N, C-alpha and C positions, 0 to 999 in steps of 0.2 A: 246663631247666637243662643247660648243657653244661660239661664239664671234660675237655678232650682226649678226645673221644668216639670217635676213630678211625673206622673204616669203617662203624660201626653207624649213624651219623647220616644218611648217604646213603640207606641202606635205610629208615630211619625216614621220611624225607621222601618217598621214592618211594611207600611204601605209604600214607602219610597222604593223598596226592593222590587215592587211590582209596577212602578211608574215608568221604568225604562228597561229595555233589553240590553242597554250598554253597561259596561262596568262602571261603577260609581265609586268615588272617594269622598268620604264624609269627614269634614272637620268641624268639631264642636268647639267654637270659640267661646270659652266659658268665662262669664263675668263674676265668678266667685260663688258658684253654687254650694249650698250647704246640705242638700238633701241626698247626695251621693249618687244620684241618678246618672249624670253624665259620666262619672267614673265607671259605673257598671256598664253603660252603653259602649264605652270605649273598648270593652273586651270583645266586641263583635269584629268580625273580619271587615276591613275597609273603613273602620271608624277610628278617628284619632281625636284625642282630647288635647286642646290647646288653651291653657289658662292665659287670660289676658292681663292678669295682675290685679284685678279689682273690677268693680262695676263701672266700666268706662263708657257705657252707653251702647245703643244698638248699632248705629252706623260705624262707630269706631271699632267695635268688636268684629263687625263684618269685614272691615278693612284688614284687620289682623288675620282673619281666616283666609281671605283672598291672597294676601301677601305671602302666606305660607305655602301656596301652591306653586309648582314650577311654571315657568313661562310657557311650557308646552301645552298647558290647559287653555284651550281657546274659549271655553264656555264655563261659567260659574253660576251656581244657584245660591241666592241668599234667601233664607226662609226662616220663619218662626218655628220653634219646635212643637207648637200646638196645632200643627196642620195634619190633615189626613189626605193622602194623595189618591186620586182615582187611578185605576190600572191604565198604564200607558200615557198618563198625563204629561210626563216630562218629555217623552218621545214626540208627542203632538206639538209641544212648544218648540222643540228642535226642528221639526218639519216646517213649522211656520217661518223659522229663520231663513230657510231657503227661498221663501217667497218675499222676504223683506230684507234684502242685502244691506240696506242703509239703516237698519234698526239696531239700536244698542241695547234695548231692554224689551223683554216680553213678559206679559203677565197673564195668568189663567183667569177663568171665571172662578170666583170665590163664593162658595156656599156657606150660609150660616147653619148652625146645628138644627134650626127649625125648617130648613129647606129653602128659605128665601135667598135671594142673590144679593151679595154685598156690592155696593157701587165702587168698584176698585179701579176704574179707569176714568179719570176726572179731568176737568179743566183746571188751569192754574188759578190760584186764589188772587186775582187782581184786587186792587184796593176796593173797588165797588162790590165785587162778588164776596170778597173776604169779610168786609164789614157787615154787609147784608146778611150773610150766612151766620156770622157770629152773633149778631144782634137779634135775629128773628128765628134762628133754627130751633130753639126750644119751644117758643110759644106759637109759632106758625110754621110747622115742618114743611108745608107745601109752598113756601114763599118762593118767588121767582129767582132770587139770588142763590138759594140752596139748590133749587132744581138745576140751574145753569152750572153750578159748581160741581155737584155730585153726578150729574148726567144720568139720573135714575130713570128717566123716561125714555132713554135711548135704547132701542132694541139691541140685545146682545148680538154683535156681529164683529168679525175680525176687522179692526180698524186702528188707525193711529190715534193716540190720546196725548194729552199734555203731560200726564204723569200716571204712574201705576203704583198700586199699593206695594210697599216694601215688605209685606208679610210673606210674599212669594214672588221672586223675580228671577228670571233667566237672563243673565247679562253676558253680552259679548265682551270678552276679556279686553280686547283692544279698546273698545269704547269706554269701559269702566276705568281702565288705566289712563286713558287720554285725559279724562276730566278729573283725575285724582281721587276717584272713589267717592265714598260718602264724606260729607263735611263733618268732622268730629265735634264741631262746636254744638251740633244738635244732639243733646243727650238722648232724647226720645221724642218722637213725633216730628213731622215735617222734613226729616232727613230724606225721605223718599220723594217728597214734593220738590225739594231743592235739587236732588239728583236728576229727576226727570226734566226739570227746567234747564239745568246745565248741559245735559245730554242734547236737548233740543237746540240750545244756543250753539253747540259745537257741531251741529249738522246731523245728529243721529235722531232716529225716530223711537218713540215708545209705542209698542204695539200690543193691543189687547187681543188675546186669543181665547175666546170663550169655548172653543171646542175642547180645550184642556180644562179640567176641573180639579179643584181641591176644596176641602172643607176646613174652615178656620174655627177653632173652638173659642178663641179670643180670651186674652186677659189673664192667663194663669199666673204669669210672673208679675204683671202690672197690678193685679189685685192684692198683692202683698203690701203695697204702700200706695193706696189710691190718692192720698193727698199730694204726695211727691209727684206722682204721674200727672195729676191735674195741673200742678204748678209748672211742670216741664212742658206740658202742651201749650200753655199760654205763653211761656217764655219763648218757645220755638216759633210760635205764630208771630210774635213781635220781631224776632230775629229775621225771619224770612222776609217780612215786609221792609224792615229797616235796611236789609241788604240790597233791596231793589229800588227803594225810593230814597236816594241819597241827595245830598246837597242842602245848602242853607234853607232854601225855600220849602223843603219838605219837613223841616224840624218841627214847626207848630202842628202839622198834621200828625206826625209820629208821636208827639207828646200827647195829643188827644187819643190816639190809638192805644198808647201805653196805659193811659188813665182808664179807658174803656175796658181794656183787657183785665186790669187790676180789679175793677168793679165786677166784671163778669166772673173772675176767679172767686171773689168773695161770695157772690150769689151761688155759684156752683158748689162751693164748699158748704154753704148753708143748706142747700138742697140735699146734699149728700150726707149731712150730719144725722 
């Protein structure tokens, strides 16, 4: 998905060319870029620009891109344009697929620009973990709920996870299609959490492959409108929990969660002002 990606897209494409020895087709599902970068990138061999008609969100744009591929494509990659691929990284992910025939999604180790490792293979945010992480993540980063959710202390090793970061995912086309792709109701954030959960419920695994590496520069597009992205994050968090805790008995709990998220959003907006 692209949305005025700036100079990062050129680097993404340059490094992607060395990430696999296989021929690759790149679709830029573009959400209304105004910087002209995706249009220039589409002049490259094997790169196609596919306008989505507006800023429809990350997951919805990814769905448009995947739908544009012929059924003969058994594997698809969904990735942010502000990634840099290590040489051979995509081939390493594909090799892992041979070891995990029941896996529907594979995620690499994601490096931050400072060299640290981003916790991209996590537990699902259950009610307890989600509330604890949201409430104490800022003031007590090492709290047990955040540690359990983010899995930061787990040694990088190839393993099944509850969900994987949507910034870079190798997806088995059969699995992605079976669960209906990303849920377009999530404009931004939690679309990857929701996908990982639904893949798991459908019998597919989400596999972390740290032997494949990428670097994520983070936030080039989201930095353009931080207040909207912050609001989208809190909306998506509530949607995720509301989808999973249904029924009359959960309504008071969800009302408190909505109130808590609204207060958290106000605090976050104040801190960022």
